[in-house]
C-alpha positions in Angstrom: -36.9 -36.0 -17.5 -35.1 -34.3 -14.9 -38.8 -33.7 -13.4 -39.7 -33.7 -9.3 -40.1 -37.7 -9.6 -36.8 -38.4 -11.3 -35.2 -36.3 -8.2 -37.5 -38.0 -5.7 -36.3 -41.0 -6.5 -32.9 -40.4 -6.1 -32.8 -39.1 -3.0 -35.1 -41.6 -1.8 -32.5 -44.1 -2.4 -29.8 -42.4 -0.8 -32.2 -42.3 2.3 -32.8 -45.7 2.4 -29.3 -46.2 2.7 -28.3 -43.8 5.2 -25.3 -45.0 6.6 -23.5 -46.4 3.9 -24.4 -42.7 2.2 -23.0 -40.6 5.2 -20.0 -43.0 5.5 -19.1 -42.3 1.8 -19.9 -38.3 1.6 -17.1 -38.7 4.8 -14.6 -39.9 2.7 -15.1 -37.6 0.1 -15.3 -34.3 2.5 -12.3 -35.6 4.8 -10.1 -35.8 1.5 -11.1 -32.0 0.5 -11.0 -30.9 3.9 -7.4 -32.3 4.6 -6.4 -31.3 0.8 -7.1 -27.7 1.9 -5.9 -28.0 5.3 -2.3 -29.3 4.0 -2.3 -26.9 1.2 -2.8 -23.9 3.4 -0.5 -25.3 6.2 2.4 -25.5 3.4 1.6 -22.1 2.3 1.4 -20.7 5.5 5.1 -22.1 6.3 6.1 -20.6 2.8 4.5 -17.2 3.8 5.9 -17.3 7.1 9.7 -18.0 6.1 9.7 -15.8 2.8 8.5 -13.2 4.9 11.7 -12.7 6.8 13.2 -12.0 3.8 10.8 -9.7 1.6 12.8 -6.7 2.7 16.0 -7.7 1.9 17.7 -7.6 -1.7 18.0 -10.8 -3.3 21.3 -9.7 -5.2 23.5 -9.7 -2.2 26.2 -11.6 -0.7 27.7 -11.9 2.9 31.5 -12.6 3.9 32.4 -13.9 7.2 35.6 -14.9 8.7 36.4 -18.1 9.6 39.6 -20.5 10.4 41.2 -23.1 7.1 41.0 -26.5 7.5 43.6 -27.2 5.2 47.5 -26.5 5.5 49.3 -24.1 2.9 52.1 -23.2 1.8 53.7 -23.5 5.4 50.7 -22.2 7.1 49.0 -24.7 9.5 45.5 -26.0 9.4 43.4 -23.7 12.1 44.6 -20.1 11.1 41.9 -17.7 11.5 41.3 -15.6 8.8 40.5 -11.5 9.2 38.7 -9.3 7.1 40.0 -5.8 6.8 40.5 -2.9 4.2 42.0 -5.1 1.2 39.3 -7.4 0.9 36.6 -4.3 0.7 39.4 -2.9 -2.2 39.4 -6.4 -3.7 35.6 -6.9 -4.0 34.8 -2.9 -4.9 37.1 -3.9 -7.8 34.6 -6.5 -9.4 32.4 -5.3 -11.9 29.6 -7.3 -10.4 29.5 -5.6 -7.2 27.7 -2.3 -6.7 27.9 -1.6 -3.0 29.9 -2.6 -0.3 29.4 -2.6 3.5 31.9 -4.1 5.8 30.4 -4.7 9.2 32.7 -3.7 12.4 31.4 -5.7 15.7 31.8 -4.2 19.0 30.1 -5.8 22.0 29.7 -3.5 25.3 26.9 -2.0 27.7 24.5 0.7 26.7 22.8 2.9 29.7 19.8 5.1 29.8 19.5 6.9 33.3 19.9 4.0 35.5 18.9 1.3 33.0 21.4 -0.9 31.1 21.8 -3.8 28.9 24.3 -5.7 26.9 24.4 -4.9 23.6 26.4 -6.0 20.0 27.2 -2.7 18.3 27.6 -3.3 14.8 29.1 -0.8 12.3 27.5 -0.4 8.9 26.8 1.9 5.9 23.1 2.6 4.8 23.0 0.0 2.2 22.9 -2.6 4.7 19.5 -2.0 6.0 18.2 -3.3 2.4 21.1 -6.1 2.7 19.8 -7.4 5.8 16.3 -6.2 5.6 16.2 -4.3 8.7 12.7 -3.3 9.7 12.5 0.4 11.1 9.8 0.8 13.8 10.4 3.8 14.9 12.5 6.9 13.4 15.0 6.3 10.8 18.2 4.1 9.9 21.7 5.7 9.2 22.1 7.5 6.3 24.8 8.8 4.2 25.0 12.1 5.9 25.8 10.2 9.4 28.5 8.4 7.4 30.2 11.4 5.9 30.1 13.7 9.4 30.8 10.2 11.2 27.9 11.2 13.9 27.4 9.3 16.8 24.5 8.1 16.3 22.6 4.6 16.9 19.9 2.5 16.0 18.3 0.1 18.8 16.6 -2.7 18.8 13.1 -3.1 20.0 14.4 -5.3 22.7 16.7 -3.4 24.2 14.4 0.3 24.0 11.5 -1.5 25.7 14.2 -2.2 28.2 15.7 0.9 28.3 12.3 2.5 28.7 10.7 0.6 31.7 10.0 2.6 34.7 11.8 5.6 33.4 8.7 7.6 32.4 9.4 7.9 29.0 7.6 7.0 25.9 10.4 7.3 23.2 14.1 7.3 23.3 14.3 9.0 19.7 16.3 11.9 20.0 17.7 11.1 23.8 21.4 10.4 24.2 22.2 6.8 25.5 26.0 5.8 26.5 27.7 2.6 25.0 31.1 1.9 26.4 30.7 5.0 28.4 30.6 6.9 25.1 27.4 9.2 23.9 25.5 8.3 21.4 21.9 9.8 20.0 19.1 7.5 19.2 17.9 7.9 15.8 15.8 4.7 15.2 14.5 1.6 16.8 14.5 -1.6 14.4 12.6 -4.7 14.8 16.2 -6.4 15.2 17.7 -9.6 16.0 18.2 -9.8 20.0 20.3 -12.9 20.9 19.3 -14.2 24.3 19.5 -11.2 27.0 22.1 -9.2 24.4 20.5 -6.6 22.1 21.8 -5.5 18.7 22.3 -2.0 17.6 23.8 0.0 14.5 25.7 3.1 14.2 27.8 4.4 11.2 30.5 2.3 9.9 32.7 5.4 9.7 31.9 6.2 13.5 32.8 3.2 15.1 36.0 2.6 12.7 37.4 5.9 14.2 35.9 5.7 17.6 37.2 2.3 18.5 39.9 2.2 16.0 39.1 -1.1 14.1 40.3 -2.2 11.2 39.9 -5.6 10.7 36.1 -7.5 10.9 34.7 -10.5 11.0 31.8 -9.7 8.3 31.7 -8.0 4.8 28.1 -7.6 2.8 27.9 -6.2 -0.8 25.4 -6.3 -3.5 25.8 -7.4 -7.0 24.4 -6.6 -10.3 24.0 -9.0 -13.4 24.0 -12.5 -11.4 20.3 -13.6 -12.5 20.8 -17.3 -12.8 22.0 -19.6 -10.5 24.8 -20.6 -12.5 26.2 -17.0 -13.0 25.9 -17.0 -9.0 28.0 -20.4 -8.7 30.5 -19.2 -11.1 30.8 -15.8 -9.1 31.0 -17.3 -5.9 33.5 -19.8 -6.6 36.0 -17.0 -8.7 35.8 -15.2 -5.5 36.5 -17.6 -2.9 39.7 -18.2 -5.3 40.8 -14.4 -5.2 40.0 -14.2 -1.4 42.1 -17.6 -0.8 44.8 -16.0 -3.1 45.0 -12.5 -0.8 44.8 -14.3 2.6 47.3 -16.8 1.4 44.9 -20.2 2.2 43.9 -22.9 -0.3 41.1 -22.2 -2.6 40.3 -25.6 -2.1 39.5 -25.0 2.1 36.0 -25.6 2.5 36.3 -23.0 5.4 38.5 -20.1 5.8 36.1 -17.4 4.6 32.4 -18.1 4.6 30.6 -17.0 1.4 26.8 -16.6 1.7 24.5 -15.8 -1.4 21.0 -14.3 -0.5 19.7 -15.7 -4.3 21.1 -19.1 -4.0 19.5 -19.2 -0.7 16.3 -18.2 -2.1 16.6 -20.5 -4.8 17.2 -23.7 -2.7 14.4 -22.6 -0.4 12.0 -22.5 -3.3 13.5 -26.1 -4.1 12.2 -27.2 -0.4 8.9 -25.6 -0.5 8.2 -26.9 -4.1 9.4 -30.5 -2.6 6.9 -30.1 0.4 4.1 -29.1 -2.0 4.5 -32.2 -4.1 4.4 -34.2 -0.9 0.9 -32.5 0.1 -0.5 -32.9 -3.1 0.4 -36.7 -3.1 -1.0 -37.1 0.4 -4.0 -34.9 -0.8 -4.5 -36.8 -3.8 -4.6 -40.2 -2.2 -7.1 -38.9 -0.3 -9.1 -37.9 -2.7 -8.8 -41.2 -4.8 -10.2 -42.8 -1.4 -13.1 -40.9 -1.5 -13.6 -41.8 -5.0 -13.3 -45.5 -4.7 -15.9 -45.3 -2.2 -18.1 -43.4 -4.3 -17.3 -46.3 -6.8 -18.0 -49.2 -4.0 -21.1 -48.0 -3.1 -23.0 -47.3 -6.6 -21.9 -51.2 -7.4 -23.4 -51.9 -3.9 -26.5 -49.8 -5.0 -26.9 -51.9 -8.3 -26.6 -55.0 -6.9 -29.1 -54.3 -4.6 -31.3 -52.7 -7.4 -30.7 -55.3 -10.1 -34.5 -56.8 -10.0 -36.0 -53.2 -9.8 -33.6 -52.4 -12.6 -35.3 -55.6 -14.7 -38.6 -54.7 -13.5 -38.1 -51.3 -15.1 -36.7 -52.7 -18.3 -39.6 -54.8 -18.8 -42.0 -51.9 -18.3 -40.2 -50.3 -21.1 -38.0 -47.9 -19.3 -34.7 -46.9 -21.7 -31.7 -47.9 -20.9 -30.6 -44.1 -20.7 -32.9 -43.1 -17.8 -31.7 -46.0 -16.1 -28.2 -45.3 -16.4 -28.6 -41.7 -15.6 -30.5 -41.8 -12.6 -27.6 -44.2 -11.3 -24.7 -41.8 -12.4 -27.2 -39.0 -10.8 -26.8 -40.5 -7.8 -23.3 -40.4 -7.6 -23.2 -37.2 -8.8 -25.3 -36.1 -6.0 -23.2 -37.6 -3.3 -19.9 -36.4 -4.7 -21.2 -32.6 -4.9 -23.1 -32.3 -1.9 -20.2 -34.3 0.3 -17.3 -32.0 -1.8 -19.1 -28.9 -0.8 -19.1 -29.3 2.6 -15.4 -30.5 2.9 -14.7 -27.7 0.7 -16.6 -25.0 2.8 -15.0 -26.7 6.2 -11.4 -26.3 4.9 -11.9 -23.0 4.0 -13.5 -21.9 7.1 -11.1 -23.6 9.4 -8.2 -22.3 7.5 -9.8 -18.8 7.5 -10.3 -18.9 11.4 -6.7 -19.9 12.0 -5.3 -17.1 9.5 -7.8 -14.5 11.7 -6.3 -15.6 15.0 -2.6 -15.7 13.9 -3.2 -11.9 12.6 -4.7 -11.1 15.7 -1.9 -12.2 17.8 0.8 -11.4 15.6 1.4 -14.7 13.8 3.9 -17.5 14.8 7.5 -16.3 15.3 10.5 -17.1 17.2 12.0 -15.7 20.3 13.7 -13.1 17.7 10.8 -11.9 15.8 11.0 -13.9 13.0 7.9 -15.2 11.8 7.6 -18.9 10.8 3.9 -19.5 10.1 1.3 -16.5 8.8 -1.4 -16.4 6.2 -2.0 -19.8 5.9 -4.6 -19.8 3.1 -5.2 -21.4 -0.5 -6.0 -20.0 -4.1 -9.6 -20.5 -4.1 -9.3 -21.6 -7.8 -7.0 -24.8 -7.1 -9.9 -25.5 -4.4 -12.6 -25.3 -6.6 -10.3 -27.2 -9.0 -9.8 -29.7 -6.9 -13.3 -30.6 -5.8 -14.5 -30.4 -9.4 -12.2 -33.0 -10.2 -13.4 -35.0 -7.0 -16.9 -34.7 -8.7 -16.0 -35.5 -12.5 -13.9 -38.9 -10.5 -16.9 -39.5 -8.4 -19.3 -39.6 -11.7 -16.6 -41.7 -13.6 -16.8 -44.2 -11.0 -20.5 -44.3 -10.5 -20.9 -44.9 -14.6 -19.2 -48.2 -14.4 -21.6 -50.1 -12.4 -24.6 -48.4 -14.0 -23.3 -49.1 -17.2 -22.9 -52.9 -16.5 -26.3 -52.9 -14.8 -28.4 -51.6 -18.1 -26.4 -54.3 -20.1 -28.6 -56.6 -18.4 -31.4 -58.7 -19.8 -35.0 -58.2 -18.0 -35.5 -61.7 -17.4 -32.2 -62.3 -15.9 -32.4 -59.1 -13.8 -36.0 -60.2 -12.6 -34.6 -63.6 -11.7 -31.3 -61.9 -9.8 -31.0 -63.2 -6.4 
């Protein structure tokens, strides 16, 4: 049955209606192509955002100082709450908490030779590297020995490092002495960091800054937790923590401000919900495009069957079996859907691989702070193949209905059809 004449007949029918075949095929190719582009773009956005937090521990919390919003027990609204050692002791007393790192902040100017730059200096503990996802580009981060011995060492952000090295002839600041607010510090590392406009960011041991600058209050406190594995666990912990901090600083536990409490786990779950919503939206658009292609196949098969009604009548009169007529018409829809679906799939994968290659060579899309926003815009090949197969099956099904109707027509009626 599937001989040379059979296939010649199918391709001859397609060649007789080139424009119609091409337009129908384009709708199919475009549907697959756009589905791949949309899915890849969604994955690129997801990969870019999640990459920024890949080095962070998920079970972390950060508390920031803030002003109150509600009056409470004689205190007026707008009172600023500063964190202190009592907050550290409170956090450390909670059984869900593992490691705590207060964050001392001190603005100043860093100087190396004749070069200088404004920086925000943060005193942290070694665990802060994992809490904040700090990426070390050169050297190392603060360790326990630095903390214990109150070493005057500093980790610079890359922008500050490059600015201080510019025109000095030096290739690295590791091991060199820099001056911050006229105090000498030894550079031990360079981080990807977060630069704020013209102001850099650097890290020093918490114990060192506490003594050097005689700082007891701070704006930020970060810590890791254990046993908080679900969204409900984290919500309950966050609520209870807010209540205890409110009691410690004498502000209303119902106050939405006073202190800000941020959970990395809850942020991750919320981000996943957002990306899932985006994926659903993308699939809805993609499926709508695929359906338009299937409808196009159905329409062209209806027209094809209508134009070939007389031919079908003659073939039936000459003894052709309904099965062979049905098969030839259905195979036309299969050929159109398969060829153009494959073309759309190859074009979509090719374009996104090219985009991915360009992004990798340029360091991916990132904002002014080096945070990636779009990277590795690829899609699982199994999803692409599955979508193409579904389109092919749908196209065959769309062509089956008019084909089945045509073989049910009596030969004399078909031959007299005008």
